[in-house]
N, C-alpha and C positions, 0 to 999 in steps of 0.2 A: 140733318135738321131741314125740314121742309118749309117751316114758317119762321119768320122773324118777329117775335113778340116784342113790341115796343110801343110806347105811347108818344104822342106828339109832345115834345118837351116845351114847357113854358119856362124859358130860361132867362127871360129879361130880368126877373127878380133874382134868379139863382146866381147869375154871373153878371154883376154890375161892373161896368167899365167907367170909372170916375174920370171926370174931365181933368186934364193936366194943364198947367200954366207954362208957357214957353215964351222966352224973350223974342224969338224970331217972329216977324210980322206974318200974320195969317195970309195965305194966298188970296189974291183978289177975285171978285166976281167979274165975269165978262158976259157979253151978250150970249155967247154959246153956253156958258154954264147956267145962266138964268133960264135959257130956253130948255135945257136939259132938266133942270130942277122942276120946271113947270110940268113936264111930261112925267117925271118921276112921281110928283105929287098926285097927278091924275091916276097913275097906276095904283097908288095906295088907296084910292077910293073904291077899288074893285077887290072882291074876294076871290073870284075865280081866276086861276093862273092864265087861262086862255084869254080872259078879258084884260088882264094886265099886260100881256105880251105886246099888243100893238103900240101902247103908250111907251113901253120901254124901248121898242125898236125906233120909235120917233125920237126918243131921248138920245139914242146912240148917234144919230146923224150929226147934230151940232157938236157933239164931243169929238167925233172923228175929225171934224173940221178944226176944232181947237187943238187937237194933238199936233197938227201941222203948224198952225199959226202961233201957238203959245205952248210949246212942249215942256217948258220949265215950270208951268203953273201946276202945282200939286193938286189943286182943287179939281182940275180937269181929270186927272188920273183917279182921284178918289171917287168921283161921280161915275167914271167909266167902270171902275171896279164894281160899284153897286149895280150898275145897269147890266154888265156882263153876268154877274152872279144871278141876277133876277131872270136872265134869259137862259141860264144853264150853261153859259160859256165859262166854265170854271178855270180852265187854264189861262184864258185871257183875263179873267177877274183876278186871279192870283198874281199875274204879272203886273196888272195895273195898280193893284193895292200895294205891291212891293215898291213900285216907282213912286207912288204918292207919299209913302212914309220916308223913302229915301230923300225925296226933294224937300219934304217938310216933316221933320220928326214930331212936331206938335200934333200930327194926325195919328200918332201911335194908338191912342185909345179908340179913336173912331175906326181905324183900320181893324183893330181887334174885334170891335163890335160887328163890323160888316162881315168879317171872316166868320165869326160865330153864327151870324144869321145865315150865311151861305152854308155852313156846316149843317144847321138845322134843316134847311131846305133839301140838301143832298141826302142826309140821313133818312128823313121821312119819306123821300122819294124811293130810297132803297127799300124801306119797309114795305111800301106798296108793291114794288116790283117783285120782291122775293115772295111775298104772300100771294102774288098772282102767278107763282111758279116761273117767273122770268129771272132765274138765278144769275145768269151771266150779266144781264143788265143791272141787276141789283148789286153785284160785286163792283161793277164799274161805278155805280153811284156812291158806294161806300168808299171807294178809292178817291173819288172826287171830294167827298166830305173830308177825308184825311188831308188832301191837298190844301183845302181851304183853311182848316183849323186842326192842327195835329195834336192838340193838348187834351182832348177828351178820350176816355178809354173805350166807349161803346163801339164805334166804327172799327177800331183796331181789333176788338174782341171778336166781333162777328166776321170780320175779314179772316181772322185766324181759323174760325170754324169752317168757313167756306173754302179756304185754301186746303184745309184737311180733306174736305169732300172731294176736291179736285186733285188729290194726291200730289200736293205741293207742300211737303212737310217743312222744308226749310223756310219758305215764305210764311207758313203758318206759325212756326216757332218764333220768328222775328215779330210778327204782328201780336202774338199773345204776350210775349215778354214786354213789348211796348205798352200793351194795355195795362199790365201790372204796374209798370213804371208810372203811367199816367194817373192811375188810381191814387198813388202816393205823391203826385206832383203838386205844383203850386196852386192849382185850382181847388184842391181838397179843402183848403181853409175857407173857401167861399161857399161851401155846401152846408145845407141844413143837416142835422144828425140823420134823418131818415134817408137822405140822398147819399150820405157817406156810407150808411149800411148797405144801400143798394150797390154802390161801387165796390164795397168790400166783398159782397157776394160774387160780383163779376170777377174780381181778382182771384178769389178762391177757385172758381170754375176754370179760369184761365190757367192756373197752376196745375190743376188736374189734367187739363188738355195737353199742357207742355210735357208733363210726365208721360202721357200716352204717346206723344210724338217720339220722345226719347226711347220709350219701350219698343215702338215700331222699328226704330233704327237698330235696336238690339236684336230684334227678331231677324232682321236682314243679315246681321253679322253671324248669328247662329246658323242660319241657312247656308252661309259660306264656310261653315266650320271654323270660324275665327272665335273660338270659345272664350279665350281670355278677354278679348275685346267685348264680346257679347255680355259676359258676366259683369264687367266694369260698367257697361252702358246700362244694364238693368239696375245695377246698384245706384247709378246716378238718377235714374227714374224713380227708384224707391226713395232716395233722399228727398226728392220733391214731394212725394206722396207716400208717407210712411205707412198709411193704412192699406196700401195696395197689396193684397195677397198675391195677385198675379205677377207683379214685378218681383216679389220675393221668390215665388216658385220658379219663375223663369231664370232668375239668377242662380238658383239651386241647380236647375237642369243644365245650365251652361257650365257651372263648375264641375258637375258630375261628368259631363261629356268630355271636358278637358282631362279629368282624372282618368277616364277610360283611354283617351289618347296616350296619356303618359304611361299607363300600364303596358301598352304595346311597346313604347320606347324602352321601358325598363326591361322588357323581356329580351331585347336584343343588345342592350348596352347598359348593363348595371353600373352605376357609379353613385357616389355620395350625393352629388348635386341633384340628380334625378330623384333619389329617395327623399331628400329634404323637401323638394317641391311636392312630392306625393304626400308627405306628412302635412304640409301647409294646406293643400287642396282638400284632403280628407278631414282635417280639423275644421276647415270652413264648412264642409258639407254637414258635419255633425252639428255645428252651431246653427246653421240655417234650418236644418230639420227640426232641431229643438224648438226654434221659434215658430215654424210652420205647424207643428203639432198642437200648438195652442190655438191656432186659427182654423186649421183644416184637419181636425184630429182623426178622422176616419178615412183618410186618403191612403190607399194601399201603397202607392208609389213612394210616399214619404217614409213609410216603415222600411221599404226595401233600400232606399238611399242611405238611411241611417245605419241599418244593419251592415250593409256592405262597407261603409266608411269605417265603422268601428272594427270590423274584421281586418281591413287593410292596415289600420293604425296598430292593431295588436301584432300583426305580422312584421311591421316595420320597427317595432320597439324592442331593443335588446334587453333592457333591464326588466326583471320579473315583476316588481311592484307596479310599474306603469303598464306593462302588458296585461297584468291581472285587472287593472282598472278598466282597460278597454274591453277585455273579455266579459267582465261583469256588466258593462254597459250594453254589450252585444246581447247577453242573455236577457237583460231587462227589456230591450227593444223587442226581441223575439217573443218573450213571454207576453208582453202587451199586445203584440200582433195576434197571438193565439187566442186571446180573450175577446178580441173585437167581434161583436155579434153581426155587424154588417159594415159595408163600406159605402161612402158617398163618392160618386164618380160622375164624370162627363159633365161637369158644371159649365153651363153657358149662361151669361147674363146679358140681356138686352136692355139698355137704358132708354127711357123716354124722357119727356120734359120733367115730369113730377113722379115718376115711378120706375121700377125696374122689374123685369120679368126673369125669374130664375128657372131654368130647365136643367134636369139632370136625372140620375138614376140612383136608387138605393139598390146595392148589390148584396143580397143575403148571403151570410156565411154560417151562422149558427142558429138562427131563430127557427122555431118550428112553424109549420103551416098554421095560420090563424093568429099568430103572434102579431102584436102591434108595436109601433114605435113612433117617436116624434123627433124631428130635427128642426130646430128653429134657426132660420137664416136672419142675419143682421146686416143691413147695409150701413156703410160707414162713410162719414164725411172726411174732409181733408185733415181735420184735427183728431180723427180717430173715434169721434163720438157717434153713437148710433143715430141714424137719421130715418130709420124705418126697419121694421122686423115683421116676420110672419112665420107660423109653423108649417111644416110639412108632416102630415099625419099619414102613416101607411100601415097596411096589413099584408103580411106574407101570404101569398096565394096558396091554395091547396096543391097546385102543381109542383111546389117546392119539394114535396114528399118523394116524388119520383124523378125529378129533374137530374140529369147527369152533369149539367153545368150550373154554376151559381145563378139563381133567378134574379133578373133585373126588374125593379119596380120603378117605372118612369114617373116623374112628377113635374109639375109646372105651377108656379105661384107668381102672382104679381104683387109687389110690395110698394105702397105709396111712400114717397120720400119727401123730406122737408128741406133738402139741400142737394148739391151736386154729389154724384157718386164717386168716391175715391177708392173704396175697397169693400170687402165683405168677409164675413166669418160665419161659423155656425156652431151651435151648441146641441149636444145629443142628450135627450132625456131618457 
């Protein structure tokens, strides 16, 4: 993600912080607080941050004096928090506002309002920095926004995305999970319906990204040949994003790789426990391939996985009726394979903000030169609904008549999408 698309939030009406009544006497004004308030007021007459800054710096001087003379005066710390936030000193602002509320709980609503204003400033600064390609500085600004007001989801979500870019998956997962929690947090009741819908879209995208992070972890386990753990991890990713064809296929590959490992073990040490494990693994392979053939029906590998699993199950089954069931399933898979006119292979999908580009190959098997076909790709949202679709129309070239190897027909289509991409499927016409 190269740009951070966001608007400047008009949040005063969105999140109102009602005044609260407290029995404790309000902290007094002093000469120093009055002087500081004067300069704060002058800063508010300026729109340009550069013009505000000198007044805020002047406001800080009397407050620093007051911190020494009257450190128990909560008003001093409240004003100091406001000034530090305006100057971009967010750590100091956070500390000062904490102290103000600690000394005088009656400031709780004002402190929340000041923190929210600081969040706005830091978040909008991050937008500008990231759009100017200053990503590291933008991340720092988002982290400052979180420091000041950790109850909104937007900064958490974008931090998650940028931590992913920085190859920090653990931090990304924490940030994205926090974004989902914030969407359903106490601020939700204060939102207008349109804003709630916007937050819900953000939560949906966050869940998709979390699924991707978990899948990335699964790929690492697969590379280490920890196939059982990889399969379980891809299953977790799939549970978060049931529309994901890739999580399902990667789970299948992991189970299949473990089954191959087990075949070697069984070759040297046959026993009932190993055979039972082999039955479970190959039963799972059959189940996964049955599901995948509804999503990715012309994938040659899926036919192979299913065929082999049914063969192993037939070999492992002593009673004839059950063995016959597996052998019939094996014949059905092989018969379907023989009838497939072409395969769909090498699919790669690149997601942009509002579209996805699908690249791949049609691998001819039975079609004659000049024959045509159509494969319609459907992009799926987190709920499994179609968010965009487009056809791939192809013609088998004349070279197929003399080719010694199956002819590959490359394709590339870009599909507009109405929501975040969670998965894909295709239909063959």
